[in-house]
Structure formats: C-alpha cells, structure tokens
C-alpha positions as CSV (number, residue, x, y, z in Angstrom):
1,X,0.0,-0.1,0.1
2,X,1.2,3.6,-0.6
3,X,0.6,6.5,1.4
4,X,0.6,8.7,-1.8
5,X,-2.8,10.5,-1.8
6,X,-4.7,10.2,-5.2
7,X,-3.9,13.1,-7.8
8,X,-6.7,15.5,-7.8
9,X,-9.1,15.4,-10.5
10,X,-11.8,17.7,-12.0
11,X,-15.5,17.5,-12.8
12,X,-16.4,19.4,-15.8
13,X,-19.5,21.3,-15.1
14,X,-21.6,22.5,-18.2
15,X,-23.9,25.3,-18.0
16,X,-26.6,25.6,-20.5
17,X,-27.9,28.7,-22.2
18,X,-31.1,28.3,-19.9
19,X,-29.0,28.1,-17.1
20,X,-29.1,24.6,-16.1
21,X,-25.7,23.2,-14.5
22,X,-25.1,19.7,-15.5
23,X,-21.7,17.6,-15.0
24,X,-20.3,16.2,-18.0
25,X,-21.1,12.4,-18.4
26,X,-19.0,10.0,-20.7
27,X,-20.1,6.5,-21.4
28,X,-22.8,6.6,-18.9
29,X,-21.0,8.2,-15.9
30,X,-19.6,11.4,-14.6
31,X,-16.4,11.9,-16.5
32,X,-13.3,13.4,-14.7
33,X,-10.3,15.1,-15.8
34,X,-6.7,15.2,-14.2
35,X,-5.8,18.2,-12.3
36,X,-3.1,19.6,-15.1
37,X,-5.5,18.9,-17.7
38,X,-8.8,20.6,-16.4
39,X,-7.7,24.2,-17.1
40,X,-6.4,23.4,-20.5
41,X,-9.6,21.3,-21.5
42,X,-12.0,24.2,-20.3
43,X,-9.6,27.1,-22.1
44,X,-9.8,25.2,-25.6
45,X,-13.5,23.8,-25.3
46,X,-15.5,25.4,-28.0
47,X,-19.1,25.5,-27.1
48,X,-20.3,26.6,-30.8
49,X,-19.5,22.8,-32.0
50,X,-21.0,21.0,-29.3
51,X,-24.4,20.7,-27.5
52,X,-25.3,18.7,-24.3
53,X,-27.8,16.1,-23.5
54,X,-30.1,16.0,-20.5
55,X,-27.9,13.4,-18.8
56,X,-24.8,15.4,-19.4
57,X,-23.3,13.5,-22.4
58,X,-21.9,15.7,-25.0
59,X,-23.1,15.7,-28.8
60,X,-22.2,17.3,-32.0
61,X,-24.4,20.4,-32.4
62,X,-27.5,19.5,-34.3
63,X,-27.2,15.7,-33.8
64,X,-30.1,15.5,-31.4
65,X,-33.2,17.8,-31.0
66,X,-33.3,17.3,-27.1
67,X,-29.5,18.8,-26.7
68,X,-29.3,21.8,-25.2
69,X,-26.9,24.7,-26.5
70,X,-23.9,25.2,-24.0
71,X,-23.4,28.6,-22.6
72,X,-20.0,27.8,-21.0
73,X,-17.9,24.9,-19.2
74,X,-16.3,25.5,-15.6
75,X,-14.5,22.9,-13.1
76,X,-15.4,21.5,-10.0
77,X,-13.1,19.5,-7.7
78,X,-13.7,15.9,-7.8
79,X,-14.1,14.1,-4.7
80,X,-11.5,11.5,-4.1
C-alpha cells in the first residue's frame, strides 16, 4: 500500500444557455479530468461545436433535438 494520496481530479460542469448546470457524462457516468488537464480543456473547449444532452453527455451540434446549447464550461473539484 502506498501513502501517496490520489492525484486531484476535476469534474466538468456544463452550463446551458437556459441556466441548467450539468456534470459532463461520458459512457454513462460522470467523467473527470486530471488536475493538470482540466484548465487546458476548459480554455480550449468550443461551445459552438457541441450541445449537451439532459444526462450531461456531449453531442455534436444539431445531432439530437433534445440537446441544449452550451453557454460555458467550468471546473469543479472531484471528490477523491
């Protein structure tokens, strides 16, 4: 056993244009990013290319009538 604590991770919060806040889901579960990747991912995310489904899954813009426009994305520290 190691005494090294697990590396911190981020949840991605997706804020829709109508004000809902969803956690990014990938393959049916909340997806997390490594601490060093989170800020880079948020800085380079292009909301104009994607929409979000009610369950938090990202889809290509126009791919599903139930998808919502994304206003912004933000990071939330994931519990370890």
